[in-house]
CHARMM-style PDB file with segment names, atoms N, HN, CA, C and O in Angstrom:
ATOM      1  N   UNK     1      -6.090  76.493   4.378  1.00  0.00      PROA
ATOM      2  CA  UNK     1      -6.409  77.696   3.637  1.00  0.00      PROA
ATOM      3  C   UNK     1      -6.567  78.989   4.654  1.00  0.00      PROA
ATOM      4  O   UNK     1      -7.080  78.905   5.770  1.00  0.00      PROA
ATOM      5  N   UNK     2      -6.079  80.105   4.118  1.00  0.00      PROA
ATOM      6  HN  UNK     2      -5.662  80.173   3.212  1.00  0.00      PROA
ATOM      7  CA  UNK     2      -6.168  81.347   4.958  1.00  0.00      PROA
ATOM      8  C   UNK     2      -7.265  82.006   5.138  1.00  0.00      PROA
ATOM      9  O   UNK     2      -7.449  82.922   5.940  1.00  0.00      PROA
ATOM     10  N   UNK     3      -8.038  81.531   4.364  1.00  0.00      PROA
ATOM     11  HN  UNK     3      -7.889  80.787   3.713  1.00  0.00      PROA
ATOM     12  CA  UNK     3      -9.639  82.230   4.366  1.00  0.00      PROA
ATOM     13  C   UNK     3     -10.432  81.994   5.552  1.00  0.00      PROA
ATOM     14  O   UNK     3     -10.375  80.893   6.100  1.00  0.00      PROA
ATOM     15  N   UNK     4     -11.188  82.947   6.013  1.00  0.00      PROA
ATOM     16  HN  UNK     4     -11.234  83.841   5.568  1.00  0.00      PROA
ATOM     17  CA  UNK     4     -12.193  82.744   7.239  1.00  0.00      PROA
ATOM     18  C   UNK     4     -13.351  82.086   6.585  1.00  0.00      PROA
ATOM     19  O   UNK     4     -13.381  82.061   5.355  1.00  0.00      PROA
ATOM     20  N   UNK     5     -14.364  81.520   7.320  1.00  0.00      PROA
ATOM     21  HN  UNK     5     -14.339  81.541   8.320  1.00  0.00      PROA
ATOM     22  CA  UNK     5     -15.593  81.051   6.752  1.00  0.00      PROA
ATOM     23  C   UNK     5     -16.384  82.038   5.985  1.00  0.00      PROA
ATOM     24  O   UNK     5     -17.025  81.781   4.965  1.00  0.00      PROA
ATOM     25  N   UNK     6     -16.269  83.371   6.655  1.00  0.00      PROA
ATOM     26  HN  UNK     6     -15.749  83.580   7.483  1.00  0.00      PROA
ATOM     27  CA  UNK     6     -17.008  84.338   6.076  1.00  0.00      PROA
ATOM     28  C   UNK     6     -16.447  84.748   4.682  1.00  0.00      PROA
ATOM     29  O   UNK     6     -17.207  84.973   3.740  1.00  0.00      PROA
ATOM     30  N   UNK     7     -15.063  84.840   4.579  1.00  0.00      PROA
ATOM     31  HN  UNK     7     -14.446  84.657   5.344  1.00  0.00      PROA
ATOM     32  CA  UNK     7     -14.430  85.126   3.422  1.00  0.00      PROA
ATOM     33  C   UNK     7     -14.589  84.320   2.205  1.00  0.00      PROA
ATOM     34  O   UNK     7     -14.584  84.759   1.055  1.00  0.00      PROA
ATOM     35  N   UNK     8     -14.737  83.040   2.587  1.00  0.00      PROA
ATOM     36  HN  UNK     8     -14.741  82.683   3.521  1.00  0.00      PROA
ATOM     37  CA  UNK     8     -14.905  81.831   1.748  1.00  0.00      PROA
ATOM     38  C   UNK     8     -16.567  81.962   1.123  1.00  0.00      PROA
ATOM     39  O   UNK     8     -16.891  81.597  -0.007  1.00  0.00      PROA
ATOM     40  N   UNK     9     -17.423  82.516   2.058  1.00  0.00      PROA
ATOM     41  HN  UNK     9     -17.161  82.812   2.976  1.00  0.00      PROA
ATOM     42  CA  UNK     9     -18.696  82.618   1.863  1.00  0.00      PROA
ATOM     43  C   UNK     9     -18.860  83.625   0.665  1.00  0.00      PROA
ATOM     44  O   UNK     9     -19.384  83.372  -0.420  1.00  0.00      PROA
ATOM     45  N   UNK    10     -18.217  85.016   1.143  1.00  0.00      PROA
ATOM     46  HN  UNK    10     -17.791  85.222   2.024  1.00  0.00      PROA
ATOM     47  CA  UNK    10     -18.140  86.048  -0.014  1.00  0.00      PROA
ATOM     48  C   UNK    10     -17.723  85.769  -1.306  1.00  0.00      PROA
ATOM     49  O   UNK    10     -18.329  86.136  -2.312  1.00  0.00      PROA
ATOM     50  N   UNK    11     -16.483  84.992  -1.292  1.00  0.00      PROA
ATOM     51  HN  UNK    11     -15.990  84.694  -0.474  1.00  0.00      PROA
ATOM     52  CA  UNK    11     -15.779  84.515  -2.208  1.00  0.00      PROA
ATOM     53  C   UNK    11     -16.593  83.505  -3.228  1.00  0.00      PROA
ATOM     54  O   UNK    11     -16.514  83.659  -4.447  1.00  0.00      PROA
ATOM     55  N   UNK    12     -17.278  82.596  -2.705  1.00  0.00      PROA
ATOM     56  HN  UNK    12     -17.342  82.471  -1.714  1.00  0.00      PROA
ATOM     57  CA  UNK    12     -18.242  81.864  -3.438  1.00  0.00      PROA
ATOM     58  C   UNK    12     -19.278  82.762  -4.138  1.00  0.00      PROA
ATOM     59  O   UNK    12     -19.400  82.635  -5.356  1.00  0.00      PROA
ATOM     60  N   UNK    13     -20.008  83.625  -3.503  1.00  0.00      PROA
ATOM     61  HN  UNK    13     -19.909  83.728  -2.513  1.00  0.00      PROA
ATOM     62  CA  UNK    13     -20.819  84.562  -4.077  1.00  0.00      PROA
ATOM     63  C   UNK    13     -20.452  85.338  -5.159  1.00  0.00      PROA
ATOM     64  O   UNK    13     -21.176  85.506  -6.141  1.00  0.00      PROA
ATOM     65  N   UNK    14     -19.169  85.897  -4.990  1.00  0.00      PROA
ATOM     66  HN  UNK    14     -18.581  85.761  -4.192  1.00  0.00      PROA
ATOM     67  CA  UNK    14     -18.613  86.704  -6.136  1.00  0.00      PROA
ATOM     68  C   UNK    14     -18.298  85.778  -7.379  1.00  0.00      PROA
ATOM     69  O   UNK    14     -18.521  86.151  -8.531  1.00  0.00      PROA
ATOM     70  N   UNK    15     -17.792  84.609  -7.079  1.00  0.00      PROA
ATOM     71  HN  UNK    15     -17.611  84.306  -6.144  1.00  0.00      PROA
ATOM     72  CA  UNK    15     -17.688  83.565  -8.056  1.00  0.00      PROA
ATOM     73  C   UNK    15     -18.729  83.161  -8.937  1.00  0.00      PROA
ATOM     74  O   UNK    15     -18.595  82.796 -10.105  1.00  0.00      PROA
ATOM     75  N   UNK    16     -19.790  83.260  -8.270  1.00  0.00      PROA
ATOM     76  HN  UNK    16     -19.899  83.556  -7.322  1.00  0.00      PROA
ATOM     77  CA  UNK    16     -21.381  82.899  -8.768  1.00  0.00      PROA
ATOM     78  C   UNK    16     -21.788  84.068  -9.501  1.00  0.00      PROA
ATOM     79  O   UNK    16     -22.839  84.015 -10.141  1.00  0.00      PROA
ATOM     80  N   UNK    17     -21.072  85.152  -9.493  1.00  0.00      PROA
ATOM     81  HN  UNK    17     -20.219  85.196  -8.974  1.00  0.00      PROA
ATOM     82  CA  UNK    17     -21.621  86.282 -10.231  1.00  0.00      PROA
ATOM     83  C   UNK    17     -22.574  87.247  -9.718  1.00  0.00      PROA
ATOM     84  O   UNK    17     -23.278  87.944 -10.449  1.00  0.00      PROA
ATOM     85  N   UNK    18     -22.588  87.280  -8.351  1.00  0.00      PROA
ATOM     86  HN  UNK    18     -22.016  86.713  -7.758  1.00  0.00      PROA
ATOM     87  CA  UNK    18     -23.360  88.108  -7.477  1.00  0.00      PROA
ATOM     88  C   UNK    18     -22.756  89.372  -7.376  1.00  0.00      PROA
ATOM     89  O   UNK    18     -21.539  89.433  -7.207  1.00  0.00      PROA
ATOM     90  N   UNK    19     -23.576  90.595  -7.473  1.00  0.00      PROA
ATOM     91  HN  UNK    19     -24.565  90.546  -7.611  1.00  0.00      PROA
ATOM     92  CA  UNK    19     -22.841  91.990  -7.301  1.00  0.00      PROA
ATOM     93  C   UNK    19     -22.783  92.068  -5.730  1.00  0.00      PROA
ATOM     94  O   UNK    19     -23.372  91.288  -4.982  1.00  0.00      PROA
ATOM     95  N   UNK    20     -22.006  93.096  -5.344  1.00  0.00      PROA
ATOM     96  HN  UNK    20     -21.527  93.730  -5.952  1.00  0.00      PROA
ATOM     97  CA  UNK    20     -21.777  93.486  -4.016  1.00  0.00      PROA
ATOM     98  C   UNK    20     -23.029  93.730  -3.286  1.00  0.00      PROA
ATOM     99  O   UNK    20     -23.150  93.304  -2.138  1.00  0.00      PROA
ATOM    100  N   UNK    21     -24.080  94.462  -3.936  1.00  0.00      PROA
ATOM    101  HN  UNK    21     -23.981  94.808  -4.869  1.00  0.00      PROA
ATOM    102  CA  UNK    21     -25.281  94.581  -3.541  1.00  0.00      PROA
ATOM    103  C   UNK    21     -26.065  93.501  -3.213  1.00  0.00      PROA
ATOM    104  O   UNK    21     -26.757  93.482  -2.195  1.00  0.00      PROA
ATOM    105  N   UNK    22     -25.995  92.475  -4.115  1.00  0.00      PROA
ATOM    106  HN  UNK    22     -25.432  92.490  -4.942  1.00  0.00      PROA
ATOM    107  CA  UNK    22     -26.675  91.084  -3.968  1.00  0.00      PROA
ATOM    108  C   UNK    22     -26.032  90.387  -2.784  1.00  0.00      PROA
ATOM    109  O   UNK    22     -26.722  89.809  -1.944  1.00  0.00      PROA
ATOM    110  N   UNK    23     -24.767  90.440  -2.723  1.00  0.00      PROA
ATOM    111  HN  UNK    23     -24.207  90.909  -3.406  1.00  0.00      PROA
ATOM    112  CA  UNK    23     -24.160  89.707  -1.534  1.00  0.00      PROA
ATOM    113  C   UNK    23     -24.397  90.157  -0.252  1.00  0.00      PROA
ATOM    114  O   UNK    23     -24.465  89.412   0.726  1.00  0.00      PROA
ATOM    115  N   UNK    24     -24.544  91.540  -0.225  1.00  0.00      PROA
ATOM    116  HN  UNK    24     -24.489  92.145  -1.019  1.00  0.00      PROA
ATOM    117  CA  UNK    24     -24.888  92.167   0.949  1.00  0.00      PROA
ATOM    118  C   UNK    24     -26.341  91.860   1.471  1.00  0.00      PROA
ATOM    119  O   UNK    24     -26.480  91.586   2.663  1.00  0.00      PROA
ATOM    120  N   UNK    25     -27.299  91.891   0.731  1.00  0.00      PROA
ATOM    121  HN  UNK    25     -27.186  92.114  -0.238  1.00  0.00      PROA
ATOM    122  CA  UNK    25     -28.577  91.384   0.773  1.00  0.00      PROA
ATOM    123  C   UNK    25     -28.774  90.028   1.256  1.00  0.00      PROA
ATOM    124  O   UNK    25     -29.678  89.719   2.032  1.00  0.00      PROA
ATOM    125  N   UNK    26     -27.798  89.119   0.720  1.00  0.00      PROA
ATOM    126  HN  UNK    26     -27.064  89.370   0.090  1.00  0.00      PROA
ATOM    127  CA  UNK    26     -27.971  87.711   1.146  1.00  0.00      PROA
ATOM    128  C   UNK    26     -27.381  87.392   2.452  1.00  0.00      PROA
ATOM    129  O   UNK    26     -27.873  86.520   3.168  1.00  0.00      PROA
ATOM    130  N   UNK    27     -26.398  88.033   2.770  1.00  0.00      PROA
ATOM    131  HN  UNK    27     -25.998  88.741   2.189  1.00  0.00      PROA
ATOM    132  CA  UNK    27     -25.642  87.881   3.994  1.00  0.00      PROA
ATOM    133  C   UNK    27     -26.049  88.776   4.995  1.00  0.00      PROA
ATOM    134  O   UNK    27     -25.510  88.692   6.098  1.00  0.00      PROA
ATOM    135  N   UNK    28     -26.961  89.663   4.776  1.00  0.00      PROA
ATOM    136  HN  UNK    28     -27.399  89.731   3.880  1.00  0.00      PROA
ATOM    137  CA  UNK    28     -27.540  90.755   5.653  1.00  0.00      PROA
ATOM    138  C   UNK    28     -26.270  91.679   6.183  1.00  0.00      PROA
ATOM    139  O   UNK    28     -26.121  91.908   7.383  1.00  0.00      PROA
ATOM    140  N   UNK    29     -25.488  92.121   5.300  1.00  0.00      PROA
ATOM    141  HN  UNK    29     -25.609  91.935   4.325  1.00  0.00      PROA
ATOM    142  CA  UNK    29     -24.441  93.043   5.688  1.00  0.00      PROA
ATOM    143  C   UNK    29     -24.456  94.237   4.737  1.00  0.00      PROA
ATOM    144  O   UNK    29     -25.166  94.260   3.732  1.00  0.00      PROA
ATOM    145  N   UNK    30     -23.619  95.252   5.108  1.00  0.00      PROA
ATOM    146  HN  UNK    30     -23.042  95.234   5.924  1.00  0.00      PROA
ATOM    147  CA  UNK    30     -23.614  96.311   4.221  1.00  0.00      PROA
ATOM    148  C   UNK    30     -22.942  96.221   2.914  1.00  0.00      PROA
ATOM    149  O   UNK    30     -22.192  95.260   2.747  1.00  0.00      PROA
ATOM    150  N   UNK    31     -23.082  96.998   2.047  1.00  0.00      PROA
ATOM    151  HN  UNK    31     -23.692  97.779   2.183  1.00  0.00      PROA
ATOM    152  CA  UNK    31     -22.501  96.813   0.546  1.00  0.00      PROA
ATOM    153  C   UNK    31     -20.894  97.207   1.006  1.00  0.00      PROA
ATOM    154  O   UNK    31     -19.937  96.655   0.462  1.00  0.00      PROA
ATOM    155  N   UNK    32     -20.736  98.220   2.066  1.00  0.00      PROA
ATOM    156  HN  UNK    32     -21.513  98.668   2.507  1.00  0.00      PROA
ATOM    157  CA  UNK    32     -19.155  98.590   2.187  1.00  0.00      PROA
ATOM    158  C   UNK    32     -18.568  97.258   2.959  1.00  0.00      PROA
ATOM    159  O   UNK    32     -17.443  96.949   2.567  1.00  0.00      PROA
ATOM    160  N   UNK    33     -19.052  96.522   3.852  1.00  0.00      PROA
ATOM    161  HN  UNK    33     -19.966  96.773   4.170  1.00  0.00      PROA
ATOM    162  CA  UNK    33     -18.489  95.366   4.391  1.00  0.00      PROA
ATOM    163  C   UNK    33     -18.192  94.272   3.214  1.00  0.00      PROA
ATOM    164  O   UNK    33     -17.146  93.623   3.181  1.00  0.00      PROA
ATOM    165  N   UNK    34     -19.111  94.161   2.371  1.00  0.00      PROA
ATOM    166  HN  UNK    34     -19.961  94.688   2.398  1.00  0.00      PROA
ATOM    167  CA  UNK    34     -18.705  93.223   1.254  1.00  0.00      PROA
ATOM    168  C   UNK    34     -17.447  93.656   0.395  1.00  0.00      PROA
ATOM    169  O   UNK    34     -16.609  92.887  -0.077  1.00  0.00      PROA
ATOM    170  N   UNK    35     -17.476  95.036   0.281  1.00  0.00      PROA
ATOM    171  HN  UNK    35     -18.157  95.660   0.664  1.00  0.00      PROA
ATOM    172  CA  UNK    35     -16.339  95.557  -0.507  1.00  0.00      PROA
ATOM    173  C   UNK    35     -15.088  95.496   0.300  1.00  0.00      PROA
ATOM    174  O   UNK    35     -14.001  95.285  -0.240  1.00  0.00      PROA
ATOM    175  N   UNK    36     -15.216  95.670   1.544  1.00  0.00      PROA
ATOM    176  HN  UNK    36     -16.098  95.841   1.983  1.00  0.00      PROA
ATOM    177  CA  UNK    36     -13.988  95.353   2.621  1.00  0.00      PROA
ATOM    178  C   UNK    36     -13.538  93.834   2.268  1.00  0.00      PROA
ATOM    179  O   UNK    36     -12.416  93.542   1.854  1.00  0.00      PROA
ATOM    180  N   UNK    37     -14.523  92.977   2.482  1.00  0.00      PROA
ATOM    181  HN  UNK    37     -15.434  93.215   2.818  1.00  0.00      PROA
ATOM    182  CA  UNK    37     -14.241  91.528   2.214  1.00  0.00      PROA
ATOM    183  C   UNK    37     -13.412  91.173   0.988  1.00  0.00      PROA
ATOM    184  O   UNK    37     -12.455  90.399   1.017  1.00  0.00      PROA
ATOM    185  N   UNK    38     -13.920  91.888  -0.230  1.00  0.00      PROA
ATOM    186  HN  UNK    38     -14.697  92.516  -0.253  1.00  0.00      PROA
ATOM    187  CA  UNK    38     -13.469  91.673  -1.497  1.00  0.00      PROA
ATOM    188  C   UNK    38     -11.829  92.041  -1.441  1.00  0.00      PROA
ATOM    189  O   UNK    38     -10.883  91.336  -1.792  1.00  0.00      PROA
ATOM    190  N   UNK    39     -11.831  93.348  -0.895  1.00  0.00      PROA
ATOM    191  HN  UNK    39     -12.600  93.921  -0.609  1.00  0.00      PROA
ATOM    192  CA  UNK    39     -10.491  93.861  -0.964  1.00  0.00      PROA
ATOM    193  C   UNK    39      -9.338  93.009   0.008  1.00  0.00      PROA
ATOM    194  O   UNK    39      -8.133  92.889  -0.216  1.00  0.00      PROA
ATOM    195  N   UNK    40     -10.048  92.523   1.033  1.00  0.00      PROA
ATOM    196  HN  UNK    40     -11.027  92.621   1.215  1.00  0.00      PROA
ATOM    197  CA  UNK    40      -9.009  91.625   1.838  1.00  0.00      PROA
ATOM    198  C   UNK    40      -8.714  90.402   1.358  1.00  0.00      PROA
ATOM    199  O   UNK    40      -7.636  89.834   1.535  1.00  0.00      PROA
ATOM    200  N   UNK    41      -9.842  89.878   0.620  1.00  0.00      PROA
ATOM    201  HN  UNK    41     -10.718  90.340   0.476  1.00  0.00      PROA
ATOM    202  CA  UNK    41      -9.439  88.528  -0.261  1.00  0.00      PROA
ATOM    203  C   UNK    41      -8.500  88.718  -1.249  1.00  0.00      PROA
ATOM    204  O   UNK    41      -7.588  87.900  -1.374  1.00  0.00      PROA
ATOM    205  N   UNK    42      -8.605  89.850  -2.098  1.00  0.00      PROA
ATOM    206  HN  UNK    42      -9.345  90.514  -1.997  1.00  0.00      PROA
ATOM    207  CA  UNK    42      -7.723  90.119  -2.970  1.00  0.00      PROA
ATOM    208  C   UNK    42      -6.284  90.186  -2.625  1.00  0.00      PROA
ATOM    209  O   UNK    42      -5.376  89.643  -3.255  1.00  0.00      PROA
ATOM    210  N   UNK    43      -6.157  91.032  -1.380  1.00  0.00      PROA
ATOM    211  HN  UNK    43      -6.895  91.473  -0.869  1.00  0.00      PROA
ATOM    212  CA  UNK    43      -4.791  91.324  -0.627  1.00  0.00      PROA
ATOM    213  C   UNK    43      -4.156  89.919  -0.144  1.00  0.00      PROA
ATOM    214  O   UNK    43      -2.992  89.620  -0.408  1.00  0.00      PROA
ATOM    215  N   UNK    44      -4.995  89.115   0.561  1.00  0.00      PROA
ATOM    216  HN  UNK    44      -5.942  89.357   0.775  1.00  0.00      PROA
ATOM    217  CA  UNK    44      -4.591  87.931   1.126  1.00  0.00      PROA
ATOM    218  C   UNK    44      -3.941  86.894   0.098  1.00  0.00      PROA
ATOM    219  O   UNK    44      -2.875  86.304   0.270  1.00  0.00      PROA
ATOM    220  N   UNK    45      -4.866  86.777  -1.103  1.00  0.00      PROA
ATOM    221  HN  UNK    45      -5.732  87.256  -1.243  1.00  0.00      PROA
ATOM    222  CA  UNK    45      -4.579  85.841  -2.154  1.00  0.00      PROA
ATOM    223  C   UNK    45      -3.716  86.348  -3.197  1.00  0.00      PROA
ATOM    224  O   UNK    45      -3.391  85.603  -4.122  1.00  0.00      PROA
ATOM    225  N   UNK    46      -3.238  87.774  -3.126  1.00  0.00      PROA
ATOM    226  HN  UNK    46      -3.502  88.379  -2.375  1.00  0.00      PROA
ATOM    227  CA  UNK    46      -2.386  88.294  -4.090  1.00  0.00      PROA
ATOM    228  C   UNK    46      -3.074  88.302  -5.509  1.00  0.00      PROA
ATOM    229  O   UNK    46      -2.391  88.056  -6.503  1.00  0.00      PROA
ATOM    230  N   UNK    47      -4.317  88.561  -5.604  1.00  0.00      PROA
ATOM    231  HN  UNK    47      -4.872  88.761  -4.796  1.00  0.00      PROA
ATOM    232  CA  UNK    47      -5.097  88.557  -6.683  1.00  0.00      PROA
ATOM    233  C   UNK    47      -5.587  89.996  -7.216  1.00  0.00      PROA
ATOM    234  O   UNK    47      -5.819  90.935  -6.455  1.00  0.00      PROA
ATOM    235  N   UNK    48      -5.688  90.043  -8.324  1.00  0.00      PROA
ATOM    236  HN  UNK    48      -5.499  89.280  -8.942  1.00  0.00      PROA
ATOM    237  CA  UNK    48      -5.820  91.596  -8.752  1.00  0.00      PROA
ATOM    238  C   UNK    48      -7.092  92.072  -9.501  1.00  0.00      PROA
ATOM    239  O   UNK    48      -7.328  93.240  -9.812  1.00  0.00      PROA
ATOM    240  N   UNK    49      -7.926  90.923  -9.758  1.00  0.00      PROA
ATOM    241  HN  UNK    49      -7.734  89.975  -9.505  1.00  0.00      PROA
ATOM    242  CA  UNK    49      -9.234  91.255 -10.249  1.00  0.00      PROA
ATOM    243  C   UNK    49     -10.189  90.327 -10.214  1.00  0.00      PROA
ATOM    244  O   UNK    49      -9.860  89.250  -9.716  1.00  0.00      PROA
ATOM    245  N   UNK    50     -11.289  90.445 -10.608  1.00  0.00      PROA
ATOM    246  HN  UNK    50     -11.556  91.320 -11.012  1.00  0.00      PROA
ATOM    247  CA  UNK    50     -12.513  89.685 -10.236  1.00  0.00      PROA
ATOM    248  C   UNK    50     -12.266  88.190 -11.045  1.00  0.00      PROA
ATOM    249  O   UNK    50     -12.657  87.133 -10.549  1.00  0.00      PROA
ATOM    250  N   UNK    51     -11.640  88.253 -12.215  1.00  0.00      PROA
ATOM    251  HN  UNK    51     -11.323  89.111 -12.619  1.00  0.00      PROA
ATOM    252  CA  UNK    51     -11.325  86.881 -12.970  1.00  0.00      PROA
ATOM    253  C   UNK    51     -10.528  86.191 -12.188  1.00  0.00      PROA
ATOM    254  O   UNK    51     -10.862  85.015 -12.042  1.00  0.00      PROA
ATOM    255  N   UNK    52      -9.408  86.601 -11.534  1.00  0.00      PROA
ATOM    256  HN  UNK    52      -9.136  87.556 -11.653  1.00  0.00      PROA
ATOM    257  CA  UNK    52      -8.709  85.898 -10.849  1.00  0.00      PROA
ATOM    258  C   UNK    52      -9.249  85.257  -9.472  1.00  0.00      PROA
ATOM    259  O   UNK    52      -8.880  84.175  -9.017  1.00  0.00      PROA
ATOM    260  N   UNK    53     -10.069  86.013  -8.972  1.00  0.00      PROA
ATOM    261  HN  UNK    53     -10.369  86.893  -9.342  1.00  0.00      PROA
ATOM    262  CA  UNK    53     -11.004  85.426  -7.811  1.00  0.00      PROA
ATOM    263  C   UNK    53     -11.657  84.237  -8.303  1.00  0.00      PROA
ATOM    264  O   UNK    53     -11.586  83.134  -7.762  1.00  0.00      PROA
ATOM    265  N   UNK    54     -12.287  84.507  -9.340  1.00  0.00      PROA
ATOM    266  HN  UNK    54     -12.345  85.403  -9.781  1.00  0.00      PROA
ATOM    267  CA  UNK    54     -13.079  83.363  -9.755  1.00  0.00      PROA
ATOM    268  C   UNK    54     -12.197  82.164 -10.248  1.00  0.00      PROA
ATOM    269  O   UNK    54     -12.593  81.021 -10.021  1.00  0.00      PROA
ATOM    270  N   UNK    55     -11.141  82.354 -10.842  1.00  0.00      PROA
ATOM    271  HN  UNK    55     -10.819  83.283 -11.026  1.00  0.00      PROA
ATOM    272  CA  UNK    55     -10.236  81.074 -11.028  1.00  0.00      PROA
ATOM    273  C   UNK    55      -9.729  80.416  -9.859  1.00  0.00      PROA
ATOM    274  O   UNK    55      -9.644  79.193  -9.751  1.00  0.00      PROA
ATOM    275  N   UNK    56      -9.342  81.381  -8.850  1.00  0.00      PROA
ATOM    276  HN  UNK    56      -9.412  82.375  -8.938  1.00  0.00      PROA
ATOM    277  CA  UNK    56      -9.095  80.722  -7.631  1.00  0.00      PROA
ATOM    278  C   UNK    56     -10.149  79.908  -7.017  1.00  0.00      PROA
ATOM    279  O   UNK    56      -9.888  78.827  -6.488  1.00  0.00      PROA
ATOM    280  N   UNK    57     -11.347  80.400  -7.073  1.00  0.00      PROA
ATOM    281  HN  UNK    57     -11.559  81.277  -7.503  1.00  0.00      PROA
ATOM    282  CA  UNK    57     -12.478  79.648  -6.396  1.00  0.00      PROA
ATOM    283  C   UNK    57     -12.686  78.329  -7.048  1.00  0.00      PROA
ATOM    284  O   UNK    57     -12.934  77.343  -6.354  1.00  0.00      PROA
ATOM    285  N   UNK    58     -12.593  78.248  -8.434  1.00  0.00      PROA
ATOM    286  HN  UNK    58     -12.392  79.049  -8.997  1.00  0.00      PROA
ATOM    287  CA  UNK    58     -12.567  77.062  -9.210  1.00  0.00      PROA
ATOM    288  C   UNK    58     -11.720  76.273  -8.871  1.00  0.00      PROA
ATOM    289  O   UNK    58     -12.054  75.118  -8.606  1.00  0.00      PROA
ATOM    290  N   UNK    59     -10.491  76.652  -8.793  1.00  0.00      PROA
ATOM    291  HN  UNK    59     -10.220  77.590  -9.008  1.00  0.00      PROA
ATOM    292  CA  UNK    59      -9.204  75.757  -8.512  1.00  0.00      PROA
ATOM    293  C   UNK    59      -9.242  75.089  -6.983  1.00  0.00      PROA
ATOM    294  O   UNK    59      -8.753  73.996  -6.699  1.00  0.00      PROA
ATOM    295  N   UNK    60      -9.897  75.940  -6.106  1.00  0.00      PROA
ATOM    296  HN  UNK    60     -10.295  76.828  -6.337  1.00  0.00      PROA
ATOM    297  CA  UNK    60      -9.860  75.360  -4.717  1.00  0.00      PROA
ATOM    298  C   UNK    60     -11.137  74.735  -4.447  1.00  0.00      PROA
ATOM    299  O   UNK    60     -11.402  74.336  -3.312  1.00  0.00      PROA
ATOM    300  N   UNK    61     -12.086  74.604  -5.579  1.00  0.00      PROA
ATOM    301  HN  UNK    61     -11.871  74.928  -6.500  1.00  0.00      PROA
ATOM    302  CA  UNK    61     -13.398  73.978  -5.466  1.00  0.00      PROA
ATOM    303  C   UNK    61     -14.329  74.447  -4.459  1.00  0.00      PROA
ATOM    304  O   UNK    61     -15.146  73.736  -3.872  1.00  0.00      PROA
ATOM    305  N   UNK    62     -14.127  75.874  -4.272  1.00  0.00      PROA
ATOM    306  HN  UNK    62     -13.464  76.451  -4.749  1.00  0.00      PROA
ATOM    307  CA  UNK    62     -15.239  76.772  -3.714  1.00  0.00      PROA
ATOM    308  C   UNK    62     -16.487  76.816  -4.511  1.00  0.00      PROA
ATOM    309  O   UNK    62     -17.587  76.824  -3.959  1.00  0.00      PROA
ATOM    310  N   UNK    63     -16.347  76.843  -5.744  1.00  0.00      PROA
ATOM    311  HN  UNK    63     -15.454  76.837  -6.193  1.00  0.00      PROA
ATOM    312  CA  UNK    63     -17.609  76.510  -6.628  1.00  0.00      PROA
ATOM    313  C   UNK    63     -17.140  75.625  -7.789  1.00  0.00      PROA
ATOM    314  O   UNK    63     -15.969  75.413  -8.103  1.00  0.00      PROA
ATOM    315  N   UNK    64     -18.156  75.183  -8.327  1.00  0.00      PROA
ATOM    316  HN  UNK    64     -19.107  75.355  -8.071  1.00  0.00      PROA
ATOM    317  CA  UNK    64     -17.889  74.068  -9.513  1.00  0.00      PROA
ATOM    318  C   UNK    64     -18.398  74.657 -10.654  1.00  0.00      PROA
ATOM    319  O   UNK    64     -19.407  75.346 -10.507  1.00  0.00      PROA
ATOM    320  N   UNK    65     -17.880  74.531 -11.859  1.00  0.00      PROA
ATOM    321  HN  UNK    65     -17.060  73.972 -11.979  1.00  0.00      PROA
ATOM    322  CA  UNK    65     -18.416  74.966 -13.220  1.00  0.00      PROA
ATOM    323  C   UNK    65     -19.046  73.722 -14.021  1.00  0.00      PROA
ATOM    324  OT1 UNK    65     -19.527  73.890 -15.141  1.00  0.00      PROA
TER     325      UNK     65
END
């Protein structure tokens, strides 16, 4: 998998429905950093919206439904 541990962590929290602000608070990072991670994830994975990120997270068993 091409994702760093931090990217996987951010992806998991996005897929769980957390907002950028909530993720930033959980990980003690800035909202801007979380937005950068989200952009990086979408570019790396060639995904275009939050729904596709969630689908990817489920398929790769990063989260369970």
